[in-house]
N, C-alpha and C positions, 0 to 999 in steps of 0.2 A: 446782430445784437442779441445778447442773451436776455432771458426773461427778467432777470434782476436789473439789468442795465436799462431796459425799456420802461421799468416801473410796472409792467403788467404782472398781475398776480393770478395764478391759476387756483381754482377752487378744488380741493380734494373731494372727490366723489367716490363712494363705495357702490359697486355694481352688484346687484343680486338678481339671479335668474329665478323668476317667479313661476311656480306651478301649484298644483293643489295637493302636494305632499305635505305630511306633518313636519318634516325637517325643513321645508322652505320657510316656515314661520320662525324657526330658530335662526336661520341665516339672516332673515329680515331684522329680527330683534337684535342680533349681534352687530350687524352693519349699522343699524340706527344708533345703537349705543356708542359705537366707535365714532360715527359721524358727529354726534353731539359732543363727544369728548374733544375732538380736534377742530371743531367748527366747520365741518364739511357738510356734504349732502349725500343723498341716497338716490340712486337710479334703479328703478325696477324694470327689468326686461322680461317680457313674455314672448315666447316664440311659438308661432303657429306652424307646426310641422306639416309638410305636404302629406296628403293621404297616400296610403299604400296602393290604392287603386283609383282609377278615374271613373267618375259617374258621368251621366249626361251633363252637358254644360250647365243647364239651368239648375239641376239638383246640386251640382258642385258649387255653384255660386251661392245658393241658399246655405249650404253647409259652411262655406267660408265666412259668410256674414254672421251666422249664428256663433261660430267659433270666436270671431272677433268681438261680438257682444259679450260673450262669456268671459273673454280675456279682460275686457274693459271693466266688467263687474268685479272680477277677481282683483285687479289692480286698484280699483277704487276702494274696495274693502281693506286691502293692505294699507293703502294710503291713509285711510281713516284711522286705522289702528296706530300707525306711525305718528300721525299728527296728535292723536289723543295722548299717546305715551310720551312724546318728546317735543312736540311743537314744530317739528320739521315737516316741510311739505316736499315729498319726493317727486322726482320726475318719472314719467311713464314712457316706456318705449315698447311698441308692439311691432314685431317683424314676422315675416313669413320666410320659412326656409328650414335648414337643418340647424338645430340648436347650437352645436359647436361652432359652425361657420358664422352664425349670426352674433354669437358672443365675441368671437375674435374680431369680426368686422366692426362692431360697435366700439370695442376698445381702441381699435386703430383710428376710428373716426372722431372720437371724443377724447382729447388730451387731458381733460379734467378727471377722467376716470383713472384712479390711482390704485385701487385694490378691488379684486374680484372676490366676493364672499360666497362660498358654497357650504352647504351642510351635508354631511355624509349620512346616508341612510342608516337606520338602526342595525341593519344586518351586518355582522362583522365580516362576512365573506365578500360583500359587494357594496362599496360605498355609493355606487350609482354610476350610470353610463357617462354622464357629463364629466364627473370628477375623474373617472378612469381615463377618459379621452384627453382631457386637458392637462392632467397631472403626469400621466405616463406616456401615452401614445403620441401626443402632440404638444409636449411641454414647451418646446421652443416657439410655438405659434403665438403664445401669449406674452406680451411685452411688459406685464405688470405682475406684482406679487399676487398669488392666489392664497387666500386664507380658507382652510377647510376646517369647519367646526363640527364637533359631534352633533348629530341630529337629535340626540337625547338630552341635550343641556336644558336645564330649567331656567326660568327667568332669573331666579336668584343667582344661579351659577354664572349666567351671562353678565349680570350686574357686577359680580365679584371679579370676573375676568377683564372687564372693560373699565 
């Protein structure tokens, strides 16, 4: 039975990968504006990447817990900005692994995520490793549209575009 026949309605959610880069705030602002426009929601994903080296078990656990606490603070800060600006309350997701794999995995697991929003780094020669990976190297791995916005957009430009 199709979604329309069953009467079930999926919610359109915009997924944003959150980190501490300046362009991330642009992606969050753009996704929020689009979500408000279509009556959707925003999902904020932060990925804790595995360390390049392994410490003693106890030290490694402390580092993981500190990273998780920092991620929660970052997401809470973003959520406060989203709510103050738009009234939306975003979802948080924190995962451990490789960013590309965790983005693809979350999209596969949550059928309400309809668009991935990423912001390109200001450097003209390198939009960022995640964009490069998802848009060119593994473009077939993502089953939803990817919106890449310039990381240099102002709030006014975002408002005009959305």
